[in-house]
C-alpha positions in Angstrom: -9.6 -0.5 21.8 -9.7 3.1 20.5 -10.3 6.0 22.9 -12.7 8.4 21.3 -10.7 11.4 22.5 -7.6 10.6 20.4 -7.4 11.6 16.8 -4.6 11.6 14.3 -4.2 14.1 11.4 -3.0 12.4 8.2 -1.6 14.3 5.2 -2.9 12.9 1.9 0.2 14.2 0.1 3.0 14.2 2.6 4.7 17.5 3.4 8.0 15.9 2.2 6.4 15.4 -1.2 5.1 18.9 -1.5 1.8 18.5 0.4 0.5 21.5 2.4 -1.2 22.0 5.8 -4.5 22.8 4.1 -8.0 21.3 4.6 -7.9 19.8 1.2 -4.8 17.8 2.1 -5.5 16.5 5.6 -8.0 14.1 7.1 -8.6 13.3 10.7 -8.7 9.6 11.5 -8.5 7.3 14.6 -5.0 5.9 15.3 -6.0 2.5 14.1 -7.1 3.8 10.6 -3.9 6.0 10.5 -1.8 2.9 10.9 -3.9 1.1 8.2 -3.3 4.1 5.8 0.5 3.9 6.3 0.4 0.1 5.7 -1.5 0.8 2.4 -4.6 -1.0 3.7 -6.7 2.1 3.0 -6.1 3.6 -0.5 -5.4 7.2 -1.4 -8.5 7.0 -3.6 -10.6 6.2 -0.5 -9.1 9.1 1.4 -9.8 11.5 -1.5 -13.4 10.2 -1.6 -13.8 11.0 2.1 -12.5 14.5 1.4 -15.1 14.9 -1.4 -17.8 13.9 1.0 -16.6 16.4 3.6 -16.6 19.1 1.0 -20.2 18.1 0.0 -21.5 18.2 3.5 -19.4 21.2 4.8 -18.4 23.5 1.9 -18.0 26.4 4.4 -14.8 24.7 5.6 -13.1 25.4 2.3 -13.6 29.2 2.2 -10.2 29.7 3.8 -8.4 27.8 1.0 -7.9 30.9 -1.1 -6.5 32.9 1.8 
């Protein structure tokens, strides 16, 4: 029941806990997975692993991190 045009951005470390709006702290997920994350049905370790895979496949996205 997910419309492919809808995406949610999830902060791995919430802004309220010192997280930043940087690529190494956000992941784009469908609304269903976003709800699962907030219900602790998807672990923080799984999200961090997804970020590592993104870095491996697209290291050019992280060049802005030092700016």
